[in-house]
C-alpha positions as CSV (number, residue, x, y, z in Angstrom):
1,X,32.8,-25.7,8.0
2,X,30.2,-23.7,6.2
3,X,30.0,-20.2,6.1
4,X,27.5,-18.1,7.0
5,X,26.3,-15.8,4.4
6,X,27.3,-12.0,5.0
7,X,23.9,-9.7,6.2
8,X,23.2,-6.5,4.9
9,X,23.2,-4.9,8.3
10,X,23.2,-1.3,6.5
11,X,20.8,0.2,4.0
12,X,20.8,3.9,2.9
13,X,23.1,4.6,5.6
14,X,20.8,3.3,8.1
15,X,21.8,0.2,10.7
16,X,19.2,-2.2,10.4
17,X,18.6,-4.7,13.4
18,X,18.5,-8.4,13.2
19,X,14.8,-8.4,13.6
20,X,13.9,-5.9,10.6
21,X,16.6,-8.2,8.5
22,X,14.6,-10.9,9.2
23,X,11.5,-9.0,8.1
24,X,12.8,-7.7,5.0
25,X,13.7,-10.9,3.8
26,X,10.3,-12.8,4.5
27,X,8.9,-9.7,2.7
28,X,8.4,-12.2,-0.9
29,X,6.8,-14.6,-2.4
30,X,10.0,-15.8,-4.1
31,X,13.0,-16.7,-2.0
32,X,16.3,-17.5,-3.9
33,X,19.0,-19.6,-2.1
34,X,20.7,-16.9,-1.0
35,X,18.1,-15.0,0.9
36,X,17.1,-18.4,2.1
37,X,20.6,-19.0,3.7
38,X,20.4,-15.5,5.1
39,X,16.9,-16.3,6.8
40,X,18.6,-19.5,8.7
41,X,21.6,-17.8,9.5
42,X,19.1,-14.7,11.3
43,X,17.3,-17.3,12.9
44,X,20.1,-18.9,14.5
45,X,20.5,-15.9,16.5
46,X,20.0,-16.3,20.4
47,X,19.1,-13.1,21.1
48,X,16.4,-12.5,18.6
49,X,13.7,-10.7,19.6
50,X,10.5,-12.7,18.4
51,X,8.2,-10.5,20.0
52,X,9.1,-7.6,18.1
53,X,9.6,-9.4,14.6
54,X,5.8,-10.8,15.2
55,X,4.8,-7.3,16.1
56,X,7.0,-5.7,13.5
57,X,5.3,-8.0,11.2
58,X,1.5,-7.3,12.0
59,X,2.5,-3.4,11.6
60,X,4.0,-3.5,8.6
61,X,1.3,-6.1,6.9
62,X,4.1,-8.6,6.3
63,X,2.8,-11.6,8.8
64,X,1.1,-13.9,6.2
65,X,4.7,-13.5,4.4
66,X,6.5,-14.0,7.4
67,X,4.7,-17.2,8.7
68,X,4.8,-18.5,5.4
69,X,8.6,-18.5,4.6
70,X,9.6,-19.4,8.1
71,X,7.1,-22.2,8.1
72,X,8.7,-23.4,5.1
73,X,12.2,-22.9,5.4
74,X,13.0,-23.3,9.2
75,X,9.8,-24.3,10.9
76,X,12.2,-26.4,13.8
77,X,14.3,-23.4,14.2
78,X,11.9,-20.8,15.2
79,X,10.7,-21.2,18.5
80,X,7.4,-23.5,19.0
81,X,5.2,-20.5,20.9
82,X,6.3,-18.3,18.2
83,X,5.3,-20.1,14.9
84,X,2.3,-21.4,17.0
85,X,1.3,-17.5,17.5
86,X,2.2,-16.8,13.6
87,X,-0.1,-19.7,12.5
88,X,-2.8,-18.2,14.3
89,X,-2.6,-14.7,13.1
90,X,-1.9,-16.3,9.8
91,X,-5.7,-18.0,9.7
92,X,-7.2,-15.8,11.5
93,X,-6.4,-12.9,8.9
94,X,-6.8,-15.3,5.9
95,X,-10.3,-16.1,7.1
96,X,-11.2,-12.2,7.4
97,X,-9.6,-12.1,4.3
98,X,-12.0,-14.9,2.3
99,X,-14.9,-13.1,3.9
100,X,-14.1,-9.3,2.8
101,X,-13.7,-11.0,-0.7
102,X,-17.2,-12.6,-0.7
103,X,-18.7,-9.4,0.2
104,X,-16.5,-7.4,-2.2
105,X,-18.0,-9.7,-5.0
106,X,-21.7,-9.4,-3.7
107,X,-21.5,-5.4,-3.7
108,X,-19.6,-5.4,-6.8
109,X,-22.8,-7.5,-8.6
110,X,-25.1,-5.1,-6.8
111,X,-23.4,-2.2,-8.4
112,X,-23.5,-3.9,-11.6
113,X,-27.0,-4.5,-11.5
114,X,-27.4,-1.0,-10.7
115,X,-25.8,0.2,-13.6
116,X,-22.8,1.7,-12.0
117,X,-19.3,0.9,-13.5
118,X,-17.0,0.0,-10.7
119,X,-13.4,-0.8,-9.9
120,X,-12.2,-2.5,-7.0
121,X,-9.2,-1.1,-5.7
122,X,-6.3,-2.3,-3.5
123,X,-7.4,-5.2,-1.0
124,X,-8.8,-8.9,-2.4
125,X,-7.7,-8.0,-6.4
126,X,-4.5,-6.5,-5.3
127,X,-3.7,-10.0,-3.2
128,X,-5.2,-11.8,-6.0
129,X,-3.5,-10.3,-8.9
130,X,-0.1,-10.2,-7.2
131,X,0.1,-13.1,-4.8
132,X,-1.9,-15.3,-6.4
133,X,-3.7,-16.1,-2.9
134,X,-5.4,-13.5,-1.1
135,X,-4.4,-14.8,2.0
136,X,-0.9,-13.9,1.8
137,X,-1.5,-10.3,2.0
138,X,-3.0,-8.4,4.9
139,X,-6.1,-6.0,3.9
140,X,-8.7,-4.7,6.8
141,X,-11.2,-3.0,4.3
142,X,-12.8,-2.9,0.7
143,X,-12.3,0.2,-1.6
144,X,-14.3,0.6,-4.6
145,X,-13.7,3.5,-7.5
146,X,-16.7,4.5,-9.1
147,X,-17.5,7.9,-11.2
148,X,-18.3,11.1,-9.1
149,X,-21.6,11.0,-10.3
150,X,-22.6,7.7,-9.0
151,X,-21.3,8.3,-5.6
152,X,-24.5,9.0,-3.9
153,X,-26.2,6.0,-5.6
154,X,-23.4,3.8,-4.3
155,X,-24.2,4.9,-1.1
156,X,-28.1,4.3,-0.7
157,X,-27.3,0.7,-1.9
158,X,-24.7,0.2,0.7
159,X,-27.3,1.7,3.2
160,X,-29.9,-0.9,1.8
161,X,-27.2,-3.5,2.9
162,X,-27.0,-2.6,6.4
163,X,-24.1,0.1,6.0
164,X,-24.1,3.4,7.8
165,X,-22.0,6.5,6.8
166,X,-18.7,6.9,9.1
167,X,-19.5,10.7,9.1
168,X,-22.9,12.4,9.1
169,X,-23.4,14.7,6.8
170,X,-26.7,16.8,5.5
171,X,-27.4,16.9,1.8
172,X,-25.7,20.2,1.6
173,X,-22.5,19.1,2.9
174,X,-22.1,16.0,1.0
175,X,-22.4,18.1,-2.4
176,X,-19.5,20.3,-0.6
177,X,-17.7,17.4,0.9
178,X,-17.6,15.8,-2.9
179,X,-16.0,18.9,-4.4
180,X,-13.6,19.4,-1.2
181,X,-9.9,18.8,-2.7
182,X,-8.9,17.2,0.6
183,X,-11.5,14.4,0.1
184,X,-11.2,11.2,-1.8
185,X,-13.4,8.6,-0.1
186,X,-16.8,8.8,1.3
187,X,-16.5,5.8,4.0
188,X,-19.2,3.6,4.9
189,X,-19.2,0.9,8.2
190,X,-21.3,-2.5,8.2
191,X,-21.1,-2.8,12.4
192,X,-22.7,-6.4,12.4
193,X,-19.9,-7.7,10.0
194,X,-17.3,-5.2,10.8
195,X,-16.7,-4.0,7.3
196,X,-15.7,-0.5,6.3
197,X,-15.9,0.2,2.5
198,X,-14.6,3.3,1.1
199,X,-16.1,4.9,-2.1
200,X,-13.3,6.4,-4.3
201,X,-14.5,8.8,-6.7
202,X,-10.4,10.2,-7.2
203,X,-7.5,8.3,-6.8
204,X,-5.9,10.6,-3.6
205,X,-6.7,13.7,-2.4
206,X,-5.8,16.6,-4.8
207,X,-3.4,18.1,-2.3
208,X,-1.0,14.9,-2.4
209,X,-1.6,13.8,-6.1
210,X,-2.4,15.2,-9.5
211,X,-3.3,11.6,-11.2
212,X,-6.0,12.2,-13.3
213,X,-8.8,9.9,-12.7
214,X,-10.3,10.1,-16.4
215,X,-7.1,8.7,-17.7
216,X,-7.8,5.6,-14.8
217,X,-11.2,5.6,-16.4
218,X,-10.0,5.6,-19.7
219,X,-7.6,2.7,-19.5
220,X,-9.4,-0.2,-17.6
221,X,-8.4,-3.9,-18.2
222,X,-10.5,-7.3,-17.5
223,X,-9.5,-9.3,-15.0
224,X,-11.5,-11.6,-12.8
225,X,-12.6,-12.2,-8.8
226,X,-14.1,-15.2,-7.2
227,X,-15.4,-16.2,-10.6
228,X,-16.8,-12.8,-11.4
229,X,-15.4,-10.7,-14.3
230,X,-14.2,-7.2,-13.1
231,X,-12.7,-4.0,-14.1
232,X,-9.0,-3.6,-13.2
233,X,-5.6,-1.8,-14.3
234,X,-2.4,-2.5,-16.4
235,X,0.6,-3.0,-14.7
236,X,1.7,0.7,-15.7
237,X,-1.0,2.3,-13.9
238,X,-1.0,-0.5,-10.8
239,X,2.7,0.8,-10.2
240,X,1.3,4.8,-10.3
241,X,-1.5,4.0,-8.1
242,X,0.8,2.0,-5.4
243,X,3.6,4.7,-5.3
244,X,1.1,7.2,-5.1
245,X,-0.7,5.9,-2.2
246,X,2.4,4.8,-0.3
247,X,3.6,8.2,-0.2
248,X,0.5,9.8,0.6
249,X,1.2,8.0,3.9
250,X,4.8,8.6,3.6
251,X,5.8,4.9,3.5
252,X,4.7,3.8,6.4
253,X,4.3,0.3,5.7
254,X,6.7,-2.3,4.2
255,X,4.0,-3.7,2.8
256,X,3.7,-1.2,0.1
257,X,7.4,-1.8,-0.9
258,X,6.5,-5.8,-1.2
259,X,3.5,-5.4,-3.4
260,X,5.7,-2.8,-5.9
261,X,8.2,-5.8,-5.7
262,X,5.5,-8.2,-6.6
263,X,3.7,-6.1,-9.3
264,X,7.6,-5.8,-11.1
265,X,8.3,-9.5,-10.8
266,X,5.2,-10.5,-12.4
267,X,5.4,-7.9,-15.2
268,X,8.8,-8.4,-16.5
269,X,7.6,-6.1,-19.7
270,X,6.4,-2.9,-18.1
271,X,6.4,-0.1,-20.6
272,X,8.6,2.1,-18.3
273,X,8.8,4.7,-20.9
274,X,5.3,5.0,-20.3
275,X,5.3,5.2,-16.9
276,X,7.5,7.8,-16.3
277,X,6.2,9.8,-19.2
278,X,2.8,9.4,-17.2
279,X,4.3,10.3,-13.9
280,X,5.9,13.3,-15.5
281,X,2.6,14.2,-16.4
282,X,0.7,13.9,-13.5
283,X,3.8,15.4,-11.2
284,X,4.5,12.2,-9.1
285,X,7.7,11.1,-10.8
286,X,9.5,11.5,-7.4
287,X,6.9,9.4,-5.7
288,X,7.6,7.0,-8.2
289,X,10.9,6.7,-7.8
290,X,11.2,7.0,-4.0
291,X,8.9,3.8,-4.3
292,X,11.3,2.0,-6.8
293,X,14.6,3.0,-5.0
294,X,13.0,2.0,-1.6
295,X,12.1,-1.5,-3.5
296,X,15.3,-1.8,-4.8
297,X,17.6,-1.2,-1.7
298,X,15.3,-2.8,1.0
299,X,13.8,-5.8,-0.9
300,X,16.2,-6.2,-3.4
301,X,14.2,-5.8,-6.5
302,X,16.2,-5.4,-9.8
303,X,15.5,-2.3,-11.9
304,X,16.7,-1.3,-15.6
305,X,20.1,0.4,-15.7
306,X,18.1,3.3,-17.3
307,X,15.6,3.8,-14.9
308,X,17.8,3.4,-12.0
309,X,20.0,5.8,-13.5
310,X,17.1,8.5,-13.7
311,X,16.5,7.6,-10.2
312,X,19.9,8.3,-8.8
313,X,20.0,11.6,-10.6
314,X,17.6,13.0,-8.7
315,X,18.9,14.0,-5.6
316,X,16.1,14.5,-3.5
317,X,15.1,10.8,-3.9
318,X,17.8,9.3,-2.4
319,X,17.5,12.0,0.7
320,X,14.0,11.8,1.3
321,X,14.5,7.6,0.8
322,X,17.0,7.7,3.5
323,X,14.7,9.7,5.9
324,X,11.8,7.2,5.2
325,X,14.2,4.4,5.9
326,X,15.4,6.0,9.2
327,X,11.7,5.7,10.4
328,X,10.5,2.9,9.2
329,X,13.6,0.3,10.2
330,X,14.5,2.0,13.5
331,X,14.1,0.8,16.5
332,X,12.2,3.2,17.8
333,X,8.0,3.4,17.4
334,X,7.5,6.9,16.4
335,X,4.4,8.6,14.7
336,X,4.6,11.3,12.0
337,X,3.4,14.7,13.4
338,X,1.6,17.0,10.5
339,X,4.5,19.0,10.2
340,X,6.7,16.2,8.9
341,X,4.7,14.8,6.6
342,X,3.7,18.6,5.1
343,X,8.0,18.9,4.4
344,X,7.6,15.7,2.8
345,X,4.7,16.5,0.4
346,X,6.2,19.6,-0.6
347,X,9.5,18.0,-1.4
348,X,8.0,15.1,-3.3
349,X,6.2,17.8,-5.5
350,X,8.4,19.2,-8.3
351,X,6.1,21.5,-9.8
352,X,5.6,25.1,-7.8
353,X,1.5,25.3,-8.3
354,X,1.5,21.6,-6.8
355,X,3.6,22.3,-3.8
356,X,1.5,25.7,-2.9
357,X,-1.8,23.2,-3.0
358,X,-0.2,21.2,-0.6
359,X,0.4,24.6,1.5
360,X,-3.3,25.2,1.2
361,X,-3.9,21.9,3.2
362,X,-1.3,22.9,5.9
363,X,-3.2,26.1,5.9
364,X,-6.7,24.9,6.4
365,X,-5.3,22.2,9.2
366,X,-3.2,25.6,11.0
367,X,-6.8,27.4,11.1
368,X,-8.2,24.6,12.4
369,X,-10.1,23.3,9.8
370,X,-10.0,19.5,11.0
371,X,-12.8,18.5,8.2
372,X,-9.5,18.2,5.9
373,X,-8.6,14.9,7.9
374,X,-12.3,13.2,8.1
375,X,-11.2,11.0,5.4
376,X,-8.2,9.6,6.9
């Protein structure tokens, strides 16, 4: 008689439903023999809520990986209507991803022709870099980093391509907007194409991260996308960017952990000393450690013993990670309130001046300055 593999039903003190276990098992481009057996064992459970699995996969940005792995491992064991639904979602997502990639390449060429240095961020570039297939990652808009002095020039180029600002600002308001510490993107929408382009001049708002954008500009790497040479980042910088971005949103999507896992699998020679040194310098070490700790525990990614030792020596990392796990793995679907996010962002920063900086954002929100949330 075949013995079914033991399933990991508890992670960081949180009971994990079979539906979420299946999603976590499928959140990778590399499924080993043990995980394959886990997936088969989970699928055999007669009371699986497939609608919950499908909706959770879409919500967490893991639908392409879920479909790809289920279709490869046990297509005959998944209910036919479920597999057909996932297949349709997969191809719909892939079609839009190809359309967005084509638009990105055209915009990058336009920027190049106009002498604007630009770096595509997340979206198609990350899908291509980490997954080798833009259809394997969900993304809905385009993010492009430019220097602050080029933002308004970029704006005019987008308008010439049929885009409009998501928020209407006067010339004076634009100047203040670019200086505001709570802002990091200026967003534009093309209604006919259904595309939003986010112009970045900072990595994240200054309230939630202290990564110096100059450090990013000074350490660009060359890459390619759609036959075009583009600028990108080193694995070490990508790791800082991914963990900072996910931390800003309090790790609400499992796909952000999948991105980190794929990055680490593809870059086994990552310079950990550099990563941790820079994380210390930018006061985002705890953000980095939480991302690595969650990826290690939820997706089973291996970390160097020395790195894991540093992570576990910070008790706040385990505490905050458990709270995050409870939210993203629980059966209930609750939205984070601003107060909860404020508490997290204060705890995740280690230096007092940066804690105070985030309290400034909270104060602005408290006095009803809703402009701090305009570029969410």
